[in-house]
C-alpha positions, -999 to +999 in steps of 0.1 A: +337+640+696+371+623+695+369+619+657+363+657+653+392+665+675+415+641+656+403+656+623+410+692+635+445+682+648+454+664+615+442+694+594+463+717+615+493+695+612+489+693+574+485+730+572+518+736+591+536+711+569+524+728+537+533+763+550+568+753+561+576+733+529+563+758+503+569+792+520+594+813+500+605+849+510+608+872+480+640+892+479+647+922+456+684+929+461+715+912+474+716+931+507+684+915+518+701+881+522+716+894+554+681+897+569+675+860+568+690+830+585+706+800+567+681+775+552+655+801+545+638+795+512+639+825+489+626+835+455+639+864+433+638+875+397+658+897+375+674+902+341+708+886+334+734+912+328+765+889+328+775+852+327+810+841+338+825+806+339+839+799+374+851+766+387+831+746+362+799+764+368+783+796+355+782+826+378+751+845+369+748+883+376+714+899+377+704+935+372+693+938+409+727+929+423+719+893+431+742+867+418+742+829+419+760+799+405+745+771+385+755+744+360+730+757+335+730+774+301+717+809+304+722+839+281+726+876+288+694+895+285+673+864+296+649+870+324+648+845+353+628+836+384+650+817+408+638+796+438+666+789+462+678+783+498+701+805+517+733+787+527+760+800+550+797+790+549+825+809+567+800+837+575+792+842+538+757+837+526+751+821+492+720+810+474+717+773+466+695+772+434+666+748+436+647+758+405+651+783+376+624+796+354+638+811+322+620+837+300+641+840+268+643+873+251+638+869+213+660+890+190 
């Protein structure tokens, strides 16, 4: 009986660890960032409409109003899926990019 209880507890603990480590909230527009606390994992997608160089990084602007910074090479018209974490500094929320999936548009 003790072995079964231990097994159930371990499975529950592993399930919680997996949920908290891999759970991303999908956002669709920039205003949704205010709904979530800092350190929340988010995922969003969109088409790049503008790329500007700022402070040694590229500032990427998407068609849904979301923007983020990265030291990556992206082109306008590319479609991206971004995994990130909401960070807050001086009451401003930003997205720290963890992973970018790029879908190039062929001309």
